PATORKOL-908966 format. One record per residue (C-alpha): x, y, z; residue number from 0; residue in three letters. Coordinates in steps of 0.25 Angstrom, whole numbers. Layout:
BEGIN
+-------+-------+-------+-----+------+
!    c1 !    c2 !    c3 ! pos ! code !
+-------+-------+-------+-----+------+
!     X !     Y !     Z ! NUM !  ALA !
...
+-------+-------+-------+-----+------+
//
This chain:
BEGIN
+-------+-------+-------+-----+------+
!    c1 !    c2 !    c3 ! pos ! code !
+-------+-------+-------+-----+------+
!     0 !     0 !     0 !   0 !  UNK !
!    11 !    10 !     3 !   1 !  UNK !
!    18 !     7 !   -10 !   2 !  UNK !
!     5 !     9 !   -17 !   3 !  UNK !
!     4 !    23 !   -11 !   4 !  UNK !
!    18 !    27 !   -15 !   5 !  UNK !
!    14 !    23 !   -30 !   6 !  UNK !
!     1 !    30 !   -29 !   7 !  UNK !
!     7 !    43 !   -24 !   8 !  UNK !
!    18 !    43 !   -34 !   9 !  UNK !
!     7 !    43 !   -44 !  10 !  UNK !
!     0 !    55 !   -38 !  11 !  UNK !
!    12 !    63 !   -34 !  12 !  UNK !
!     9 !    75 !   -43 !  13 !  UNK !
!    -5 !    77 !   -36 !  14 !  UNK !
!     1 !    75 !   -22 !  15 !  UNK !
!    12 !    85 !   -25 !  16 !  UNK !
!     2 !    95 !   -30 !  17 !  UNK !
!    -7 !    93 !   -18 !  18 !  UNK !
!     4 !    95 !    -8 !  19 !  UNK !
!     9 !   107 !   -15 !  20 !  UNK !
!    -5 !   114 !   -14 !  21 !  UNK !
!    -5 !   109 !     1 !  22 !  UNK !
!     8 !   117 !     4 !  23 !  UNK !
!     2 !   130 !    -1 !  24 !  UNK !
!    -6 !   131 !    12 !  25 !  UNK !
!   -17 !   138 !     4 !  26 !  UNK !
!   -32 !   134 !     2 !  27 !  UNK !
!   -32 !   122 !    -8 !  28 !  UNK !
!   -45 !   116 !   -14 !  29 !  UNK !
!   -41 !   103 !   -22 !  30 !  UNK !
!   -50 !    94 !   -30 !  31 !  UNK !
!   -45 !    80 !   -32 !  32 !  UNK !
!   -54 !    70 !   -40 !  33 !  UNK !
!   -53 !    58 !   -49 !  34 !  UNK !
!   -60 !    44 !   -51 !  35 !  UNK !
!   -61 !    35 !   -39 !  36 !  UNK !
!   -49 !    26 !   -35 !  37 !  UNK !
!   -39 !    35 !   -42 !  38 !  UNK !
!   -32 !    39 !   -29 !  39 !  UNK !
!   -38 !    53 !   -25 !  40 !  UNK !
!   -40 !    50 !   -10 !  41 !  UNK !
!   -26 !    43 !   -10 !  42 !  UNK !
!   -20 !    55 !   -16 !  43 !  UNK !
!   -27 !    64 !    -6 !  44 !  UNK !
!   -23 !    56 !     6 !  45 !  UNK !
!    -9 !    56 !     2 !  46 !  UNK !
!    -9 !    71 !     0 !  47 !  UNK !
!   -16 !    73 !    14 !  48 !  UNK !
!    -6 !    63 !    21 !  49 !  UNK !
!     1 !    71 !    33 !  50 !  UNK !
!    -8 !    83 !    30 !  51 !  UNK !
!   -19 !    89 !    39 !  52 !  UNK !
!   -32 !    84 !    32 !  53 !  UNK !
!   -47 !    83 !    33 !  54 !  UNK !
!   -51 !    72 !    25 !  55 !  UNK !
!   -65 !    70 !    22 !  56 !  UNK !
!   -69 !    58 !    13 !  57 !  UNK !
!   -84 !    62 !     8 !  58 !  UNK !
!   -94 !    50 !     9 !  59 !  UNK !
!  -103 !    45 !    -1 !  60 !  UNK !
!  -114 !    48 !     9 !  61 !  UNK !
!  -123 !    59 !    14 !  62 !  UNK !
!  -119 !    73 !    18 !  63 !  UNK !
!  -121 !    69 !    33 !  64 !  UNK !
!  -111 !    58 !    32 !  65 !  UNK !
!  -101 !    67 !    25 !  66 !  UNK !
!  -102 !    78 !    35 !  67 !  UNK !
!   -99 !    68 !    46 !  68 !  UNK !
!   -87 !    63 !    38 !  69 !  UNK !
!   -82 !    77 !    36 !  70 !  UNK !
!   -83 !    80 !    51 !  71 !  UNK !
!   -75 !    67 !    54 !  72 !  UNK !
!   -64 !    72 !    44 !  73 !  UNK !
!   -63 !    86 !    51 !  74 !  UNK !
!   -63 !    79 !    65 !  75 !  UNK !
!   -52 !    69 !    61 !  76 !  UNK !
!   -44 !    81 !    56 !  77 !  UNK !
!   -45 !    88 !    69 !  78 !  UNK !
!   -45 !    76 !    79 !  79 !  UNK !
!   -39 !    64 !    71 !  80 !  UNK !
!   -39 !    55 !    83 !  81 !  UNK !
!   -54 !    58 !    86 !  82 !  UNK !
!   -65 !    48 !    82 !  83 !  UNK !
!   -78 !    56 !    85 !  84 !  UNK !
!   -80 !    67 !    75 !  85 !  UNK !
!   -92 !    77 !    77 !  86 !  UNK !
!  -100 !    79 !    64 !  87 !  UNK !
!  -101 !    94 !    59 !  88 !  UNK !
!  -115 !   100 !    58 !  89 !  UNK !
!  -113 !   103 !    43 !  90 !  UNK !
!  -103 !   103 !    32 !  91 !  UNK !
!  -101 !   118 !    35 !  92 !  UNK !
!   -97 !   116 !    49 !  93 !  UNK !
!   -87 !   105 !    45 !  94 !  UNK !
!   -81 !   114 !    34 !  95 !  UNK !
!   -80 !   125 !    44 !  96 !  UNK !
!   -72 !   116 !    53 !  97 !  UNK !
!   -63 !   114 !    41 !  98 !  UNK !
!   -62 !   129 !    39 !  99 !  UNK !
!   -57 !   131 !    53 ! 100 !  UNK !
!   -46 !   120 !    51 ! 101 !  UNK !
!   -41 !   125 !    38 ! 102 !  UNK !
!   -40 !   140 !    42 ! 103 !  UNK !
!   -26 !   139 !    46 ! 104 !  UNK !
!   -22 !   124 !    44 ! 105 !  UNK !
!   -18 !   117 !    31 ! 106 !  UNK !
!   -28 !   106 !    30 ! 107 !  UNK !
!   -33 !    97 !    19 ! 108 !  UNK !
!   -48 !    95 !    18 ! 109 !  UNK !
!   -51 !    83 !     9 ! 110 !  UNK !
!   -65 !    80 !     4 ! 111 !  UNK !
!   -64 !    66 !    -3 ! 112 !  UNK !
!   -75 !    62 !   -12 ! 113 !  UNK !
!   -80 !    76 !   -12 ! 114 !  UNK !
!   -92 !    72 !   -22 ! 115 !  UNK !
!   -98 !    63 !   -11 ! 116 !  UNK !
!   -99 !    75 !    -2 ! 117 !  UNK !
!  -103 !    85 !   -12 ! 118 !  UNK !
!  -114 !    76 !   -17 ! 119 !  UNK !
!  -121 !    74 !    -4 ! 120 !  UNK !
!  -119 !    89 !     1 ! 121 !  UNK !
!  -121 !    97 !   -11 ! 122 !  UNK !
!  -116 !   110 !    -4 ! 123 !  UNK !
!  -102 !   105 !    -1 ! 124 !  UNK !
!   -96 !   111 !   -14 ! 125 !  UNK !
!  -102 !   125 !   -11 ! 126 !  UNK !
!   -98 !   124 !     4 ! 127 !  UNK !
!   -83 !   121 !    -1 ! 128 !  UNK !
!   -84 !   133 !   -11 ! 129 !  UNK !
!   -88 !   142 !     0 ! 130 !  UNK !
!   -77 !   137 !    10 ! 131 !  UNK !
!   -66 !   138 !    -1 ! 132 !  UNK !
!   -70 !   152 !    -5 ! 133 !  UNK !
!   -72 !   157 !     9 ! 134 !  UNK !
!   -67 !   149 !    21 ! 135 !  UNK !
!   -56 !   141 !    15 ! 136 !  UNK !
!   -50 !   151 !     5 ! 137 !  UNK !
!   -39 !   156 !    14 ! 138 !  UNK !
!   -38 !   143 !    22 ! 139 !  UNK !
!   -28 !   132 !    21 ! 140 !  UNK !
!   -37 !   121 !    17 ! 141 !  UNK !
!   -33 !   111 !     7 ! 142 !  UNK !
!   -47 !   106 !     2 ! 143 !  UNK !
!   -47 !    93 !    -7 ! 144 !  UNK !
!   -60 !    88 !   -13 ! 145 !  UNK !
!   -59 !    74 !   -19 ! 146 !  UNK !
!   -68 !    66 !   -28 ! 147 !  UNK !
!   -70 !    54 !   -36 ! 148 !  UNK !
!   -82 !    59 !   -44 ! 149 !  UNK !
!   -74 !    66 !   -55 ! 150 !  UNK !
!   -87 !    72 !   -61 ! 151 !  UNK !
!   -91 !    78 !   -48 ! 152 !  UNK !
!   -77 !    84 !   -45 ! 153 !  UNK !
!   -76 !    90 !   -59 ! 154 !  UNK !
!   -90 !    96 !   -59 ! 155 !  UNK !
!   -94 !    98 !   -44 ! 156 !  UNK !
!   -80 !   102 !   -39 ! 157 !  UNK !
!   -72 !   107 !   -51 ! 158 !  UNK !
!   -83 !   111 !   -60 ! 159 !  UNK !
!   -87 !   125 !   -63 ! 160 !  UNK !
!  -101 !   123 !   -57 ! 161 !  UNK !
!   -95 !   118 !   -44 ! 162 !  UNK !
!   -95 !   128 !   -32 ! 163 !  UNK !
!   -80 !   124 !   -30 ! 164 !  UNK !
!   -76 !   127 !   -44 ! 165 !  UNK !
!   -63 !   135 !   -45 ! 166 !  UNK !
!   -60 !   134 !   -31 ! 167 !  UNK !
!   -51 !   122 !   -32 ! 168 !  UNK !
!   -36 !   124 !   -31 ! 169 !  UNK !
!   -32 !   111 !   -38 ! 170 !  UNK !
!   -38 !    99 !   -43 ! 171 !  UNK !
!   -33 !    85 !   -46 ! 172 !  UNK !
!   -40 !    74 !   -54 ! 173 !  UNK !
!   -33 !    61 !   -50 ! 174 !  UNK !
!   -32 !    52 !   -62 ! 175 !  UNK !
!   -28 !    37 !   -63 ! 176 !  UNK !
!   -14 !    35 !   -64 ! 177 !  UNK !
!    -8 !    33 !   -78 ! 178 !  UNK !
!    -1 !    20 !   -82 ! 179 !  UNK !
!    12 !    24 !   -78 ! 180 !  UNK !
!     9 !    29 !   -64 ! 181 !  UNK !
!     0 !    16 !   -62 ! 182 !  UNK !
!    13 !     8 !   -64 ! 183 !  UNK !
!    20 !    15 !   -52 ! 184 !  UNK !
!    12 !     5 !   -43 ! 185 !  UNK !
!    19 !    -7 !   -49 ! 186 !  UNK !
!    32 !    -2 !   -54 ! 187 !  UNK !
!    38 !   -17 !   -55 ! 188 !  UNK !
!    27 !   -22 !   -64 ! 189 !  UNK !
!    29 !   -22 !   -80 ! 190 !  UNK !
!    23 !   -11 !   -89 ! 191 !  UNK !
!    13 !   -21 !   -94 ! 192 !  UNK !
!     8 !   -25 !   -80 ! 193 !  UNK !
!     7 !   -10 !   -76 ! 194 !  UNK !
!     0 !    -7 !   -89 ! 195 !  UNK !
!   -10 !   -17 !   -85 ! 196 !  UNK !
!   -12 !   -12 !   -71 ! 197 !  UNK !
!   -15 !     2 !   -77 ! 198 !  UNK !
!   -24 !    -5 !   -87 ! 199 !  UNK !
!   -32 !   -11 !   -75 ! 200 !  UNK !
!   -32 !     0 !   -65 ! 201 !  UNK !
!   -32 !    12 !   -74 ! 202 !  UNK !
!   -22 !    19 !   -64 ! 203 !  UNK !
!   -31 !    20 !   -53 ! 204 !  UNK !
!   -22 !    18 !   -40 ! 205 !  UNK !
!   -33 !    11 !   -32 ! 206 !  UNK !
!   -35 !     0 !   -43 ! 207 !  UNK !
!   -20 !    -1 !   -44 ! 208 !  UNK !
!   -19 !    -4 !   -29 ! 209 !  UNK !
!   -31 !   -13 !   -29 ! 210 !  UNK !
!   -25 !   -21 !   -41 ! 211 !  UNK !
!   -13 !   -24 !   -32 ! 212 !  UNK !
!    -4 !   -29 !   -42 ! 213 !  UNK !
!     8 !   -36 !   -36 ! 214 !  UNK !
!    15 !   -47 !   -44 ! 215 !  UNK !
!     4 !   -51 !   -54 ! 216 !  UNK !
!    -5 !   -42 !   -61 ! 217 !  UNK !
!   -14 !   -54 !   -65 ! 218 !  UNK !
!   -15 !   -58 !   -51 ! 219 !  UNK !
!   -19 !   -44 !   -47 ! 220 !  UNK !
!   -30 !   -43 !   -57 ! 221 !  UNK !
!   -35 !   -57 !   -53 ! 222 !  UNK !
!   -35 !   -54 !   -38 ! 223 !  UNK !
!   -39 !   -39 !   -38 ! 224 !  UNK !
!   -48 !   -37 !   -50 ! 225 !  UNK !
!   -54 !   -51 !   -54 ! 226 !  UNK !
!   -57 !   -55 !   -40 ! 227 !  UNK !
!   -71 !   -52 !   -35 ! 228 !  UNK !
!   -67 !   -48 !   -21 ! 229 !  UNK !
!   -56 !   -38 !   -26 ! 230 !  UNK !
!   -58 !   -23 !   -25 ! 231 !  UNK !
!   -56 !   -21 !   -40 ! 232 !  UNK !
!   -66 !   -31 !   -44 ! 233 !  UNK !
!   -77 !   -23 !   -38 ! 234 !  UNK !
!   -71 !    -9 !   -41 ! 235 !  UNK !
!   -79 !    -6 !   -54 ! 236 !  UNK !
!   -92 !   -10 !   -48 ! 237 !  UNK !
!   -90 !    -3 !   -35 ! 238 !  UNK !
!   -85 !    10 !   -42 ! 239 !  UNK !
!   -97 !    10 !   -51 ! 240 !  UNK !
!  -107 !     8 !   -39 ! 241 !  UNK !
!   -99 !    19 !   -31 ! 242 !  UNK !
!  -100 !    29 !   -42 ! 243 !  UNK !
!  -113 !    27 !   -50 ! 244 !  UNK !
!  -127 !    25 !   -48 ! 245 !  UNK !
!  -130 !    15 !   -59 ! 246 !  UNK !
!  -117 !     6 !   -59 ! 247 !  UNK !
!  -124 !    -5 !   -67 ! 248 !  UNK !
!  -126 !     4 !   -79 ! 249 !  UNK !
!  -112 !     9 !   -78 ! 250 !  UNK !
!  -106 !    -5 !   -77 ! 251 !  UNK !
!  -114 !    -9 !   -90 ! 252 !  UNK !
!  -108 !     3 !   -97 ! 253 !  UNK !
!   -94 !     0 !   -93 ! 254 !  UNK !
!   -95 !   -14 !   -96 ! 255 !  UNK !
!  -100 !   -11 !  -110 ! 256 !  UNK !
!   -89 !    -1 !  -113 ! 257 !  UNK !
!   -79 !   -12 !  -107 ! 258 !  UNK !
!   -85 !   -22 !  -117 ! 259 !  UNK !
!   -82 !   -13 !  -129 ! 260 !  UNK !
!   -93 !    -3 !  -130 ! 261 !  UNK !
!   -87 !    11 !  -133 ! 262 !  UNK !
!   -97 !    20 !  -140 ! 263 !  UNK !
!  -109 !    26 !  -132 ! 264 !  UNK !
!  -119 !    19 !  -141 ! 265 !  UNK !
!  -113 !     5 !  -138 ! 266 !  UNK !
!  -111 !     8 !  -123 ! 267 !  UNK !
!  -126 !    13 !  -122 ! 268 !  UNK !
!  -132 !     1 !  -130 ! 269 !  UNK !
!  -124 !   -10 !  -123 ! 270 !  UNK !
!  -127 !    -3 !  -109 ! 271 !  UNK !
!  -142 !    -2 !  -112 ! 272 !  UNK !
!  -142 !    13 !  -111 ! 273 !  UNK !
!  -146 !    24 !  -121 ! 274 !  UNK !
!  -134 !    33 !  -125 ! 275 !  UNK !
!  -137 !    45 !  -117 ! 276 !  UNK !
!  -139 !    37 !  -104 ! 277 !  UNK !
!  -126 !    29 !  -107 ! 278 !  UNK !
!  -118 !    42 !  -109 ! 279 !  UNK !
!  -122 !    47 !   -95 ! 280 !  UNK !
!  -117 !    34 !   -89 ! 281 !  UNK !
!  -104 !    35 !   -98 ! 282 !  UNK !
!  -102 !    49 !   -93 ! 283 !  UNK !
!  -102 !    45 !   -78 ! 284 !  UNK !
!   -92 !    34 !   -81 ! 285 !  UNK !
!   -84 !    44 !   -88 ! 286 !  UNK !
!   -84 !    53 !   -76 ! 287 !  UNK !
!   -79 !    41 !   -68 ! 288 !  UNK !
!   -68 !    39 !   -78 ! 289 !  UNK !
!   -73 !    24 !   -80 ! 290 !  UNK !
!   -75 !    26 !   -95 ! 291 !  UNK !
!   -70 !    37 !  -105 ! 292 !  UNK !
!   -74 !    43 !  -118 ! 293 !  UNK !
!   -64 !    41 !  -129 ! 294 !  UNK !
!   -64 !    49 !  -142 ! 295 !  UNK !
!   -53 !    48 !  -153 ! 296 !  UNK !
!   -43 !    60 !  -153 ! 297 !  UNK !
!   -45 !    69 !  -165 ! 298 !  UNK !
!   -60 !    65 !  -166 ! 299 !  UNK !
!   -70 !    69 !  -154 ! 300 !  UNK !
!   -82 !    66 !  -162 ! 301 !  UNK !
!   -93 !    60 !  -153 ! 302 !  UNK !
!   -95 !    48 !  -162 ! 303 !  UNK !
!   -81 !    43 !  -159 ! 304 !  UNK !
!   -83 !    43 !  -143 ! 305 !  UNK !
!   -81 !    30 !  -136 ! 306 !  UNK !
!   -80 !    26 !  -122 ! 307 !  UNK !
!   -70 !    17 !  -114 ! 308 !  UNK !
!   -68 !    12 !  -100 ! 309 !  UNK !
!   -58 !    22 !   -95 ! 310 !  UNK !
!   -55 !    16 !   -81 ! 311 !  UNK !
!   -46 !     5 !   -84 ! 312 !  UNK !
!   -50 !    -3 !   -71 ! 313 !  UNK !
!   -64 !    -3 !   -76 ! 314 !  UNK !
!   -60 !    -7 !   -90 ! 315 !  UNK !
!   -52 !   -19 !   -84 ! 316 !  UNK !
!   -63 !   -23 !   -75 ! 317 !  UNK !
!   -74 !   -22 !   -85 ! 318 !  UNK !
!   -65 !   -29 !   -96 ! 319 !  UNK !
!   -61 !   -41 !   -87 ! 320 !  UNK !
!   -71 !   -43 !   -76 ! 321 !  UNK !
!   -85 !   -44 !   -81 ! 322 !  UNK !
!   -82 !   -54 !   -91 ! 323 !  UNK !
!   -74 !   -63 !   -81 ! 324 !  UNK !
!   -84 !   -61 !   -70 ! 325 !  UNK !
!   -87 !   -76 !   -68 ! 326 !  UNK !
!   -72 !   -80 !   -67 ! 327 !  UNK !
!   -70 !   -68 !   -58 ! 328 !  UNK !
!   -81 !   -71 !   -48 ! 329 !  UNK !
!   -77 !   -86 !   -48 ! 330 !  UNK !
!   -63 !   -83 !   -46 ! 331 !  UNK !
!   -58 !   -89 !   -59 ! 332 !  UNK !
!   -51 !   -77 !   -65 ! 333 !  UNK !
!   -37 !   -83 !   -61 ! 334 !  UNK !
!   -40 !   -94 !   -71 ! 335 !  UNK !
!   -46 !   -85 !   -82 ! 336 !  UNK !
!   -38 !   -73 !   -81 ! 337 !  UNK !
!   -28 !   -75 !   -92 ! 338 !  UNK !
!   -38 !   -79 !  -102 ! 339 !  UNK !
!   -49 !   -69 !   -98 ! 340 !  UNK !
!   -40 !   -57 !   -93 ! 341 !  UNK !
!   -26 !   -58 !   -96 ! 342 !  UNK !
!   -27 !   -61 !  -111 ! 343 !  UNK !
!   -35 !   -49 !  -113 ! 344 !  UNK !
!   -27 !   -39 !  -105 ! 345 !  UNK !
!   -18 !   -35 !  -117 ! 346 !  UNK !
!   -31 !   -31 !  -125 ! 347 !  UNK !
!   -36 !   -24 !  -112 ! 348 !  UNK !
!   -24 !   -16 !  -111 ! 349 !  UNK !
!   -25 !   -10 !  -125 ! 350 !  UNK !
!   -33 !     3 !  -121 ! 351 !  UNK !
!   -25 !     4 !  -108 ! 352 !  UNK !
!   -12 !     4 !  -116 ! 353 !  UNK !
!   -17 !    15 !  -124 ! 354 !  UNK !
!   -20 !    23 !  -112 ! 355 !  UNK !
!    -6 !    20 !  -106 ! 356 !  UNK !
!     0 !    25 !  -119 ! 357 !  UNK !
!    -8 !    38 !  -119 ! 358 !  UNK !
!    -3 !    40 !  -104 ! 359 !  UNK !
!    11 !    38 !  -109 ! 360 !  UNK !
!    10 !    49 !  -119 ! 361 !  UNK !
!     4 !    58 !  -109 ! 362 !  UNK !
!    15 !    55 !   -99 ! 363 !  UNK !
!    26 !    57 !  -110 ! 364 !  UNK !
!    19 !    70 !  -116 ! 365 !  UNK !
!    33 !    77 !  -118 ! 366 !  UNK !
!    38 !    65 !  -127 ! 367 !  UNK !
!    26 !    66 !  -137 ! 368 !  UNK !
!    29 !    74 !  -150 ! 369 !  UNK !
!    18 !    84 !  -147 ! 370 !  UNK !
!     8 !    88 !  -136 ! 371 !  UNK !
!    -5 !    81 !  -140 ! 372 !  UNK !
!   -19 !    86 !  -138 ! 373 !  UNK !
!   -23 !    73 !  -133 ! 374 !  UNK !
!   -19 !    58 !  -133 ! 375 !  UNK !
!   -30 !    49 !  -137 ! 376 !  UNK !
!   -34 !    38 !  -147 ! 377 !  UNK !
!   -41 !    40 !  -161 ! 378 !  UNK !
!   -50 !    31 !  -169 ! 379 !  UNK !
!   -57 !    34 !  -182 ! 380 !  UNK !
!   -60 !    29 !  -196 ! 381 !  UNK !
!   -49 !    26 !  -206 ! 382 !  UNK !
!   -54 !    29 !  -220 ! 383 !  UNK !
!   -43 !    21 !  -227 ! 384 !  UNK !
!   -45 !     9 !  -218 ! 385 !  UNK !
!   -60 !    11 !  -217 ! 386 !  UNK !
!   -60 !     8 !  -202 ! 387 !  UNK !
!   -59 !    14 !  -188 ! 388 !  UNK !
!   -45 !    15 !  -183 ! 389 !  UNK !
!   -39 !    19 !  -170 ! 390 !  UNK !
!   -26 !    25 !  -164 ! 391 !  UNK !
!   -23 !    22 !  -150 ! 392 !  UNK !
!   -16 !    36 !  -148 ! 393 !  UNK !
!   -18 !    49 !  -155 ! 394 !  UNK !
!   -12 !    62 !  -151 ! 395 !  UNK !
!   -13 !    75 !  -159 ! 396 !  UNK !
!    -3 !    87 !  -156 ! 397 !  UNK !
!    -8 !   100 !  -151 ! 398 !  UNK !
!    -7 !   110 !  -162 ! 399 !  UNK !
!    -7 !   125 !  -161 ! 400 !  UNK !
!   -19 !   131 !  -168 ! 401 !  UNK !
!   -17 !   137 !  -181 ! 402 !  UNK !
!    -4 !   130 !  -184 ! 403 !  UNK !
!    -3 !   123 !  -197 ! 404 !  UNK !
!     5 !   111 !  -193 ! 405 !  UNK !
!     3 !    96 !  -195 ! 406 !  UNK !
!    -4 !    89 !  -184 ! 407 !  UNK !
!     4 !    79 !  -175 ! 408 !  UNK !
!    -1 !    66 !  -169 ! 409 !  UNK !
!     3 !    55 !  -161 ! 410 !  UNK !
!    -3 !    42 !  -164 ! 411 !  UNK !
!    -1 !    29 !  -156 ! 412 !  UNK !
!    -4 !    15 !  -155 ! 413 !  UNK !
!    -4 !     7 !  -141 ! 414 !  UNK !
!    -3 !    -8 !  -142 ! 415 !  UNK !
!    -4 !   -17 !  -130 ! 416 !  UNK !
!     0 !   -30 !  -136 ! 417 !  UNK !
!    10 !   -41 !  -134 ! 418 !  UNK !
!    16 !   -38 !  -148 ! 419 !  UNK !
!    26 !   -28 !  -153 ! 420 !  UNK !
!    20 !   -16 !  -161 ! 421 !  UNK !
!    25 !   -15 !  -176 ! 422 !  UNK !
!    25 !    -5 !  -188 ! 423 !  UNK !
!    11 !    -9 !  -192 ! 424 !  UNK !
!     6 !    -2 !  -179 ! 425 !  UNK !
!    13 !    11 !  -183 ! 426 !  UNK !
!     8 !    11 !  -197 ! 427 !  UNK !
!    -6 !     8 !  -192 ! 428 !  UNK !
!    -7 !    20 !  -183 ! 429 !  UNK !
!    -2 !    29 !  -193 ! 430 !  UNK !
!   -12 !    24 !  -203 ! 431 !  UNK !
!   -23 !    27 !  -193 ! 432 !  UNK !
!   -18 !    41 !  -190 ! 433 !  UNK !
!   -19 !    44 !  -204 ! 434 !  UNK !
!   -34 !    46 !  -202 ! 435 !  UNK !
!   -32 !    59 !  -194 ! 436 !  UNK !
!   -18 !    64 !  -198 ! 437 !  UNK !
!   -13 !    71 !  -210 ! 438 !  UNK !
!     0 !    68 !  -218 ! 439 !  UNK !
!     8 !    80 !  -212 ! 440 !  UNK !
!     4 !    77 !  -198 ! 441 !  UNK !
!    15 !    72 !  -188 ! 442 !  UNK !
!    12 !    58 !  -183 ! 443 !  UNK !
!    19 !    52 !  -171 ! 444 !  UNK !
!    17 !    38 !  -167 ! 445 !  UNK !
!    17 !    31 !  -153 ! 446 !  UNK !
!    16 !    16 !  -152 ! 447 !  UNK !
!    14 !    10 !  -139 ! 448 !  UNK !
!    16 !    -5 !  -137 ! 449 !  UNK !
!    15 !   -15 !  -125 ! 450 !  UNK !
!    26 !   -24 !  -131 ! 451 !  UNK !
!    34 !   -15 !  -140 ! 452 !  UNK !
!    36 !   -13 !  -155 ! 453 !  UNK !
!    43 !   -20 !  -167 ! 454 !  UNK !
!    57 !   -16 !  -172 ! 455 !  UNK !
!    51 !   -10 !  -184 ! 456 !  UNK !
!    42 !    -1 !  -176 ! 457 !  UNK !
!    54 !     3 !  -167 ! 458 !  UNK !
!    61 !     7 !  -179 ! 459 !  UNK !
!    50 !    17 !  -182 ! 460 !  UNK !
!    51 !    24 !  -169 ! 461 !  UNK !
!    64 !    30 !  -173 ! 462 !  UNK !
!    61 !    33 !  -187 ! 463 !  UNK !
!    47 !    39 !  -186 ! 464 !  UNK !
!    39 !    47 !  -176 ! 465 !  UNK !
!    35 !    34 !  -168 ! 466 !  UNK !
!    36 !    31 !  -153 ! 467 !  UNK !
!    35 !    17 !  -148 ! 468 !  UNK !
!    32 !    14 !  -134 ! 469 !  UNK !
!    31 !     0 !  -127 ! 470 !  UNK !
!    23 !    -2 !  -114 ! 471 !  UNK !
!    36 !    -3 !  -106 ! 472 !  UNK !
!    40 !    11 !  -111 ! 473 !  UNK !
!    27 !    17 !  -107 ! 474 !  UNK !
!    31 !    14 !   -93 ! 475 !  UNK !
!    46 !    16 !   -93 ! 476 !  UNK !
!    46 !    29 !  -101 ! 477 !  UNK !
!    39 !    36 !   -90 ! 478 !  UNK !
!    50 !    32 !   -80 ! 479 !  UNK !
+-------+-------+-------+-----+------+
//
């Protein structure tokens, strides 16, 4: 557990450094911290608050009275840490008045964790905090942190223009999942292939990385900690949907259909037994939870090209391998069937994961790219000559100053997670596909990514042309 905490905060050192810098200012601070569940927000706050005076109030998913009692206990525990009996304040106003006395001369952190629970039950809380920040606390030493997992609530009701708290924050932190490279810091002795698979299973969520609990064998960790009905991760998707949503069964159906290949809204709606408008509402909620995402091809944002995929890799892994094997899982037979029902399909499963890893590598090595891109995404479209739809794993177009008559610049890329070396045919193919949207005088840079490596003939092209070749091992070691 101690080692896990070290790795966790090596990956969040930027946020910790900024929070500590602001704490040292001794001025009033109002910090908003938000992000999806399990991403490590509370762990970050606890690490920051360690050895500092703090009133820590974890809001309850309960009524206002229970929350007032919990806030009263938090204040009392700050004043009298060894006392067990805490009196309950008459109202939130009297509780906040007590905090005002505390922070008038002393630097104290006041944390409201899961702020949406409190604000949903006591609608006046944002306005009361606004008044305190504008009047009572503006010259105090309070270090206020509002933290929440409901990203839509935090963005609309705390950070949004219509919120009473709008414009009063001094900083905000959206805590995101770790990328592939930081995920590997938890298991520095494992191979790039195993670390890539851990990222593909956990999606860089620290809580999931810990619960997967990989020691020597990733196979055994999957069997023990995901494909075991008594394990935490086996129940996680269902529990999360129940915790967050009022109609978990419908959302489960939608996710299942997307996992099984439905990607366009008409197909998702039809297979889910919903009309399109109703399905879009459910899709919007799942997108806000960052379980699924909308994908559009770069260079073409027309609505008819829009598709949906599962964004959360843990959900994607679970829905790919658990429902279809539920009988074997429930009867404890997955050890026998793992290789044929899971292991043999992992290479295919990792295709989209590897594309994401390659894009993250490009973002990490932005200074090494031939130009600053507008965005890095994928592209698909109809090829007139081939008379079929073609697809490129990576396309990035350079930012070009307005009114400048110069050729366009593009990076085109291919990402292959296969146990075979990539050859010249792949380079020729992506150039052919790129001819759909490029002109003869455009500058084209090619990046090819491979799990296993490349043929000698393709390596020769790396020095002769604008071609960069990167293996899975290099994606990890080039960041050292």
